[in-house]
Backbone bond lengths (Angstrom), bond angles and torsions (degrees), N, CA, C in turn:
res aa  C-N    CA-C-N  psi(-1)  N-CA   C-N-CA  omega(-1)  CA-C   N-CA-C  phi
1 M - - - 1.459 - - 1.501 113.24 -
2 T 1.292 118.18 136.81 1.529 125.32 177.65 1.392 109.74 -125.42
3 A 1.393 116.86 154.24 1.417 118.95 176.53 1.690 109.99 -70.09
4 S 1.225 116.48 156.91 1.335 118.17 166.92 1.523 115.03 -77.65
5 D 1.326 120.23 168.60 1.401 120.38 -175.69 1.566 116.62 -70.04
6 T 1.345 110.45 -6.52 1.500 115.27 -178.94 1.477 110.61 -118.59
7 E 1.341 122.77 -2.11 1.354 120.13 -176.13 1.551 108.98 -89.54
8 T 1.275 111.52 145.17 1.469 119.34 -175.70 1.523 108.58 -105.10
9 I 1.249 120.46 171.15 1.391 123.36 178.86 1.532 112.25 -67.77
10 L 1.479 116.02 -23.78 1.411 120.41 -179.57 1.537 105.01 -75.36
11 D 1.362 118.08 -38.16 1.465 122.53 175.34 1.610 107.37 -55.39
12 I 1.362 118.94 -55.35 1.377 125.46 -176.28 1.557 110.95 -53.76
13 L 1.304 114.86 -49.99 1.542 120.13 -176.76 1.459 110.49 -71.67
14 D 1.410 119.53 -34.90 1.430 122.16 169.21 1.547 118.52 -59.05
15 S 1.387 113.49 -40.17 1.388 121.27 173.80 1.586 112.23 -64.48
16 D 1.346 113.85 -45.57 1.418 119.39 170.85 1.577 114.85 -52.19
17 M 1.287 117.59 -48.26 1.388 121.64 -176.91 1.530 111.14 -62.38
18 K 1.294 114.61 -52.09 1.464 123.05 180.00 1.628 108.74 -53.59
19 G 1.341 115.31 -51.38 1.464 120.51 -179.82 1.457 113.67 -57.22
20 I 1.286 116.14 -45.60 1.542 125.60 -174.98 1.656 104.62 -68.78
21 S 1.358 115.28 -43.93 1.505 119.31 176.23 1.559 111.54 -55.24
22 A 1.332 112.49 -45.79 1.469 114.38 -176.69 1.513 109.92 -68.49
23 L 1.307 120.68 -41.44 1.361 125.45 177.74 1.532 112.18 -57.26
24 A 1.407 114.00 -52.35 1.429 117.94 175.10 1.448 117.55 -56.12
25 D 1.398 117.46 -36.32 1.484 122.76 174.65 1.468 109.19 -61.72
26 T 1.327 116.55 -50.44 1.521 120.45 179.33 1.403 110.84 -57.11
27 L 1.256 120.52 -49.51 1.567 120.01 -178.37 1.533 112.42 -64.16
28 A 1.318 117.48 -39.57 1.380 123.20 -173.72 1.586 105.85 -65.72
29 G 1.289 118.18 -31.14 1.481 119.57 179.82 1.438 115.67 -98.72
30 S 1.309 122.50 6.23 1.441 131.00 -176.05 1.504 111.06 -101.50
31 A 1.449 113.04 137.13 1.450 117.09 170.73 1.596 111.92 -111.71
32 D 1.412 111.28 24.25 1.413 119.58 -174.77 1.673 104.73 -88.81
33 S 1.355 112.66 120.21 1.450 115.10 -173.58 1.595 104.89 -74.03
34 F 1.372 120.98 -24.58 1.473 118.26 178.66 1.497 111.88 -63.81
35 D 1.410 111.13 -44.14 1.495 114.61 172.20 1.471 113.62 -55.26
36 E 1.271 119.62 -48.37 1.425 125.31 -177.48 1.570 110.63 -56.88
37 Q 1.286 118.14 -42.54 1.467 123.79 -175.45 1.560 110.14 -75.08
38 V 1.342 114.95 -35.61 1.435 118.38 -172.84 1.501 114.33 -104.22
39 E 1.312 115.69 -44.83 1.483 120.21 -171.12 1.642 109.75 -78.07
40 V 1.391 111.95 -29.79 1.417 112.25 175.66 1.532 113.97 -63.50
41 V 1.313 115.98 -30.94 1.420 117.95 174.97 1.635 112.55 -70.95
42 R 1.245 113.95 -29.79 1.372 121.72 173.82 1.601 111.00 -68.01
43 L 1.361 114.70 -42.43 1.391 120.53 -178.81 1.553 110.41 -63.86
44 V 1.433 113.51 -46.45 1.408 117.35 179.40 1.485 112.50 -60.79
45 R 1.363 117.70 -41.20 1.476 125.88 -175.92 1.561 108.14 -66.04
46 E 1.350 119.74 -43.49 1.378 117.80 -174.95 1.488 115.14 -78.18
47 I 1.391 116.64 -24.12 1.481 119.55 172.78 1.476 110.67 -71.55
48 V 1.304 119.80 -42.77 1.487 120.91 175.79 1.553 110.50 -63.08
49 E 1.283 119.31 -45.52 1.446 120.26 -179.84 1.495 107.85 -60.02
50 N 1.288 119.89 -47.02 1.483 121.10 178.58 1.532 110.01 -56.65
51 H 1.308 119.32 -43.51 1.396 123.86 -178.26 1.502 111.21 -56.95
52 V 1.328 115.43 -49.65 1.468 125.18 -177.89 1.614 108.74 -58.05
53 A 1.201 113.39 -52.01 1.579 116.84 -178.08 1.550 107.70 -64.15
54 T 1.242 119.96 -39.42 1.445 126.05 -174.49 1.591 107.38 -66.37
55 E 1.360 116.47 -46.67 1.484 120.48 -178.37 1.481 109.75 -68.43
56 Q 1.303 116.67 -40.26 1.520 116.52 -176.84 1.604 112.70 -71.39
57 F 1.352 119.57 -37.35 1.339 121.10 -172.85 1.537 121.38 -122.36
58 L 1.373 113.96 -28.74 1.455 116.02 171.15 1.422 118.87 -77.70
59 H 1.261 116.18 -43.17 1.465 122.36 -175.63 1.686 108.36 -60.35
60 P 1.317 114.51 -44.92 1.488 110.91 179.42 1.519 111.63 -59.10
61 L 1.372 118.81 -32.34 1.483 122.34 176.27 1.520 111.34 -68.74
62 I 1.217 117.95 -40.80 1.562 120.42 173.69 1.468 110.34 -64.31
63 H 1.259 115.99 -43.44 1.549 122.12 178.36 1.561 110.99 -53.47
64 K 1.375 116.26 -46.33 1.362 120.06 -173.01 1.573 115.71 -85.31
65 N 1.270 113.34 -28.92 1.547 117.00 -165.83 1.497 115.47 -110.56
66 L 1.309 118.75 -15.10 1.406 118.01 178.17 1.507 113.57 -109.41
67 P 1.353 117.55 148.26 1.519 119.92 172.36 1.472 108.13 -57.91
68 D 1.305 121.26 142.68 1.440 124.57 -178.73 1.589 108.55 56.95
69 G 1.300 120.14 28.09 1.492 121.09 -175.15 1.503 108.21 -61.63
70 E 1.373 122.18 -36.82 1.369 120.55 -171.99 1.553 108.08 -65.03
71 Q 1.396 114.29 -42.82 1.469 121.27 -171.61 1.645 104.58 -71.02
72 I 1.303 116.12 -34.80 1.537 122.36 -178.32 1.590 107.71 -67.52
73 A 1.266 113.84 -46.20 1.629 117.64 176.80 1.482 110.32 -63.40
74 H 1.332 119.28 -41.55 1.371 120.01 178.65 1.506 115.66 -65.42
75 Q 1.357 116.87 -42.76 1.392 117.46 174.03 1.595 114.68 -63.04
76 Q 1.364 114.22 -39.46 1.497 116.00 175.41 1.544 111.40 -62.62
77 F 1.276 116.46 -35.18 1.607 118.85 178.59 1.538 105.72 -66.35
78 L 1.309 119.14 -40.84 1.390 117.04 -177.74 1.513 113.71 -67.23
79 E 1.363 114.77 -34.66 1.455 121.62 176.52 1.492 107.40 -67.53
80 H 1.265 126.16 -39.11 1.397 125.94 168.52 1.489 115.63 -51.36
81 R 1.250 116.65 -52.08 1.414 122.76 -178.69 1.597 109.77 -60.09
82 E 1.300 115.03 -43.68 1.366 121.41 177.33 1.656 112.51 -59.10
83 M 1.310 109.77 -47.22 1.511 117.60 -174.20 1.604 104.09 -68.19
84 E 1.259 122.92 -40.56 1.435 125.31 -176.53 1.553 109.62 -69.28
85 A 1.368 117.54 -33.09 1.430 120.03 172.93 1.500 113.65 -64.95
86 T 1.423 115.50 -35.96 1.423 122.17 173.69 1.562 115.42 -68.11
87 L 1.339 113.12 -36.36 1.400 120.61 175.33 1.562 108.00 -63.14
88 R 1.302 119.88 -48.21 1.426 123.21 175.80 1.529 113.66 -49.56
89 R 1.297 112.90 -50.67 1.523 119.17 177.03 1.510 109.12 -57.48
90 L 1.320 116.50 -44.45 1.527 118.00 -176.98 1.446 110.30 -61.20
91 E 1.339 122.30 -38.24 1.462 121.21 176.29 1.441 114.74 -65.49
92 D 1.322 125.60 -23.12 1.369 130.58 -176.54 1.524 110.37 -90.07
93 L 1.237 118.67 -9.38 1.540 123.53 179.94 1.455 117.63 -86.40
94 D 1.300 121.41 143.87 1.372 127.66 171.48 1.521 111.85 -63.63
95 V 1.386 115.25 122.71 1.543 116.61 -170.20 1.564 108.40 -63.87
96 A 1.380 119.89 -18.03 1.318 121.81 -174.50 1.587 114.06 -86.99
97 S 1.416 112.67 -8.25 1.400 122.35 -172.99 1.447 113.90 -78.49
98 E 1.302 116.88 155.14 1.541 121.90 172.86 1.495 108.66 -66.84
99 A 1.294 119.13 -34.32 1.427 126.30 -176.31 1.675 108.11 -63.55
100 F 1.334 115.74 -42.51 1.441 119.95 175.10 1.424 110.32 -62.34
101 R 1.294 124.06 -43.98 1.473 125.81 -177.31 1.669 106.76 -65.35
102 T 1.295 112.28 -46.69 1.487 115.99 -175.32 1.534 107.11 -62.21
103 T 1.368 115.41 -42.87 1.505 118.14 -176.89 1.545 111.53 -65.84
104 L 1.330 112.92 -39.42 1.547 117.47 176.19 1.570 109.99 -60.64
105 N 1.265 116.61 -47.51 1.424 120.83 178.23 1.534 112.14 -57.89
106 D 1.336 115.27 -43.68 1.583 119.65 177.73 1.544 108.28 -60.57
107 I 1.394 121.45 -41.96 1.372 125.57 177.37 1.516 111.22 -58.68
108 R 1.351 116.05 -52.72 1.408 116.89 173.25 1.519 123.13 -49.88
109 D 1.389 110.46 -45.33 1.358 118.58 -178.78 1.566 112.58 -70.95
110 Q 1.289 114.84 -40.43 1.428 115.15 176.60 1.533 119.03 -67.12
111 W 1.370 111.28 -33.50 1.455 120.77 170.76 1.432 112.12 -66.69
112 A 1.304 124.20 -39.83 1.443 125.81 -176.60 1.555 108.61 -72.66
113 A 1.330 121.30 -37.62 1.383 126.29 177.89 1.506 112.03 -63.87
114 N 1.312 117.33 -44.68 1.540 121.23 -178.62 1.513 108.22 -72.10
115 S 1.313 118.03 -36.86 1.396 122.46 176.99 1.552 113.34 -59.06
116 R 1.319 112.10 -43.84 1.544 115.72 177.33 1.499 111.68 -63.41
117 Y 1.300 112.02 -45.20 1.498 117.45 177.45 1.499 112.33 -56.65
118 L 1.305 121.49 -49.08 1.470 120.61 -178.47 1.615 107.43 -66.14
119 D 1.225 114.10 -43.25 1.561 116.57 -177.03 1.442 111.76 -64.33
120 E 1.369 117.70 -39.96 1.542 114.29 -174.96 1.490 110.25 -98.68
121 E 1.298 125.77 -21.10 1.448 124.32 -174.94 1.518 114.19 -108.06
122 I 1.418 120.72 -35.20 1.346 124.98 -169.19 1.540 114.14 -101.01
123 F 1.277 114.75 -51.41 1.479 121.42 -171.95 1.583 107.03 -68.98
124 P 1.227 125.40 -39.86 1.546 121.34 176.73 1.555 109.61 -57.56
125 V 1.303 118.28 -44.61 1.520 123.53 178.51 1.464 107.88 -58.18
126 L 1.313 119.44 -55.29 1.498 120.41 178.79 1.491 115.95 -53.75
127 R 1.391 112.44 -45.97 1.503 118.46 -177.16 1.621 107.89 -55.90
128 A 1.326 114.02 -40.07 1.438 124.46 -167.64 1.581 104.87 -80.60
129 T 1.324 121.64 -30.03 1.375 119.90 -167.23 1.595 114.68 -110.36
130 C 1.281 116.89 -22.31 1.463 123.93 -177.70 1.555 111.41 -91.19
131 D 1.262 115.63 151.56 1.473 125.01 173.00 1.593 109.24 -70.41
132 R 1.316 111.09 115.32 1.430 118.08 -175.72 1.559 114.16 -50.18
133 A 1.369 113.96 -44.05 1.450 121.44 -175.21 1.621 105.97 -62.85
134 H 1.261 116.01 -37.38 1.447 117.40 175.92 1.615 115.58 -64.59
135 L 1.404 110.01 -39.79 1.417 115.76 176.61 1.639 114.06 -68.86
136 V 1.296 108.23 -26.60 1.578 112.70 176.35 1.524 105.91 -74.50
137 R 1.325 116.35 -43.06 1.476 117.97 -178.49 1.624 108.83 -58.02
138 L 1.259 114.88 -40.14 1.474 118.37 -177.15 1.500 116.11 -69.40
139 A 1.383 114.94 -14.22 1.486 116.80 -176.80 1.465 112.90 -63.22
140 D 1.357 116.93 -49.40 1.536 118.99 176.96 1.456 112.82 -64.51
141 A 1.337 119.60 -34.79 1.463 124.50 177.75 1.633 105.46 -59.27
142 A 1.239 117.44 -50.14 1.446 121.76 179.69 1.480 114.69 -56.73
143 L 1.424 112.97 -44.47 1.464 118.52 175.83 1.585 113.87 -67.18
144 G 1.235 116.49 -36.89 1.513 120.65 172.24 1.590 113.43 -61.10
145 A 1.343 114.18 -37.86 1.467 120.55 176.79 1.462 111.27 -63.19
146 E 1.373 116.08 -43.19 1.364 118.87 177.98 1.590 116.34 -65.39
147 R 1.422 109.47 -44.90 1.594 112.13 179.15 1.512 108.50 -62.00
148 S 1.347 122.13 -36.69 1.480 119.47 -173.76 1.453 115.62 -91.75
149 G 1.402 118.62 -3.30 1.499 115.38 -169.79 1.480 111.69 -92.56
150 P 1.293 114.26 -165.71 1.570 125.11 -173.56 1.520 107.67 -65.28
151 T 1.205 118.66 154.83 1.431 121.61 172.35 1.697 110.57 -113.78
152 R 1.291 115.13 4.86 1.367 123.55 -174.26 1.470 108.49 -134.45
153 P 1.345 123.43 156.29 1.456 127.49 170.58 1.420 110.10 -44.88
154 R 1.380 116.78 127.74 1.405 123.55 -178.50 1.579 119.49 -72.77
155 T 1.192 120.88 129.71 1.460 123.35 176.89 1.499 109.50 -71.25
156 L 1.377 116.22 -37.28 1.510 123.96 -172.55 1.563 104.51 -130.52
157 A 1.296 110.88 135.37 1.547 116.36 172.02 1.553 107.72 -147.60
158 T 1.210 121.64 157.99 1.458 126.03 175.91 1.553 110.00 -135.32
159 E 1.240 114.62 159.66 1.517 121.65 177.13 1.569 107.26 -89.99
160 Q 1.350 119.74 -5.59 1.526 117.10 174.39 1.496 109.43 -86.46
161 P 1.404 113.83 119.60 1.454 111.86 -178.34 1.582 118.51 -52.03
162 E 1.357 110.82 -43.00 1.615 114.87 -175.78 1.516 107.42 -62.46
163 A 1.207 119.68 -47.12 1.530 123.89 -179.14 1.560 107.44 -67.36
164 N 1.303 118.40 -40.10 1.381 121.02 174.04 1.513 115.50 -52.54
165 L 1.332 111.98 -41.73 1.473 121.03 -175.43 1.597 107.45 -65.12
166 L 1.342 113.72 -43.48 1.448 120.72 -175.12 1.627 112.16 -68.16
167 L 1.391 111.15 -39.50 1.407 119.67 178.74 1.663 105.63 -66.63
168 S 1.300 112.81 -44.10 1.432 112.66 -170.83 1.546 109.06 -71.28
169 L 1.268 121.52 -37.18 1.441 120.87 173.92 1.504 113.77 -60.56
170 T 1.259 119.72 -40.84 1.444 126.45 -176.98 1.536 104.44 -71.37
171 Q 1.372 125.20 -53.63 1.402 121.36 175.55 1.371 116.39 -64.64
172 G 1.349 121.42 -28.91 1.501 122.63 176.34 1.492 112.53 -65.08
173 F 1.400 114.34 -39.08 1.441 117.57 -178.92 1.604 109.06 -65.82
174 V 1.323 114.47 -44.34 1.513 121.18 -179.29 1.521 109.28 -60.55
175 D 1.291 116.94 -52.93 1.484 123.45 -179.54 1.500 112.83 -54.54
176 K 1.332 116.07 -51.89 1.496 119.21 -175.96 1.504 108.90 -70.13
177 T 1.383 125.04 -25.18 1.448 122.29 175.94 1.433 106.10 -74.93
178 I 1.353 126.10 -40.72 1.455 124.28 180.00 1.539 110.80 -64.42
179 D 1.316 112.29 -47.73 1.399 116.38 -179.61 1.559 118.50 -58.76
180 A 1.345 113.47 -34.97 1.441 119.04 167.89 1.514 117.55 -59.56
181 F 1.200 114.48 -45.66 1.537 122.48 -179.79 1.515 110.68 -72.19
182 S 1.322 116.95 -37.91 1.570 121.82 -170.21 1.557 108.75 -91.57
183 H 1.320 117.64 -15.85 1.471 120.20 -173.92 1.504 107.92 54.30
184 R 1.293 113.04 51.68 1.474 119.53 178.63 1.471 110.88 -66.73
185 G 1.345 109.78 131.00 1.441 120.17 175.35 1.654 115.02 93.54
186 H 1.353 114.58 3.75 1.379 116.58 179.63 1.527 109.33 -157.48
187 E 1.246 120.10 175.45 1.444 124.13 -165.78 1.567 111.37 -113.24
188 D 1.219 113.56 30.17 1.525 120.83 169.32 1.508 106.78 65.99
189 S 1.236 125.47 49.68 1.345 130.31 173.01 1.488 113.79 -130.59
190 D 1.249 122.46 143.79 1.505 122.37 178.14 1.415 115.67 -53.59
191 Q 1.441 113.37 -37.65 1.433 117.67 -170.23 1.626 107.78 -74.34
192 L 1.285 113.14 -41.91 1.489 115.59 179.76 1.574 110.33 -69.61
193 D 1.307 117.97 -35.97 1.396 122.66 -178.57 1.586 105.55 -66.66
194 A 1.337 119.93 -40.54 1.505 118.12 174.14 1.489 114.51 -60.34
195 R 1.343 112.69 -39.80 1.472 119.02 178.19 1.553 115.69 -59.67
196 L 1.429 105.79 -42.38 1.526 116.34 -176.60 1.552 109.15 -68.99
197 Q 1.415 117.62 -41.39 1.390 123.91 -177.95 1.593 115.23 -68.57
198 S 1.379 111.87 -38.40 1.481 117.93 -175.14 1.457 110.81 -89.36
199 G 1.369 121.60 -21.92 1.377 122.65 -170.83 1.479 117.69 70.71
200 R 1.352 114.39 15.36 1.455 117.88 -179.74 1.475 113.16 -127.17
201 Y 1.361 117.63 129.73 1.369 120.42 -169.70 1.508 114.95 -123.25
202 E 1.383 118.83 -26.36 1.349 126.68 -174.81 1.517 113.91 -60.47
203 D 1.332 120.16 -18.27 1.472 122.79 -171.20 1.462 110.41 -97.85
204 L 1.352 117.50 -2.44 1.515 124.72 -174.24 1.531 103.69 -106.97
205 E 1.385 115.61 143.00 1.405 121.54 172.47 1.529 112.86 -70.28
206 D 1.319 118.44 155.19 1.514 121.00 175.02 1.523 105.58 -75.36
């Protein structure tokens, strides 16, 4: 996937946020164990990928262009670390347990609240103050960071974008290698693998 010639990094991240919110809503309201085994992996992966791109490219924009930008970016980074700790706990819980359902709902609510904050308070300021051509150039960079980054909650992260990039590339390589050998998120069948890769399930038989 590549960004269009007119999409900005804010468009890419906004699309991420909406897609993750929709997935979290679906999972929170689902009693389908297949969704819990496969789609939860997708939810974890997409949140972590979004965090990586945001920290590398959005946070520097916030830092530079918003009043109190350094404090805002720092708080966002702390919220990322808290969210990923919650994601790690989710992966360790029995999907049939009440704790799993409660934790999943917490993730949905926290994600929705932060998405509203970015959409209403941060993105409008950046659209008004940043050079649009620069925001367009950053769109592909953000997508590249998502593709090459980790797929699991990170054990290490930093607020420094350059160091963040190196850590993400290293952890991304390790995560993708483990995922490939472990068939993480599916049950080692061609049909489930096709579902996981495409993100579409409704057109396949149970």
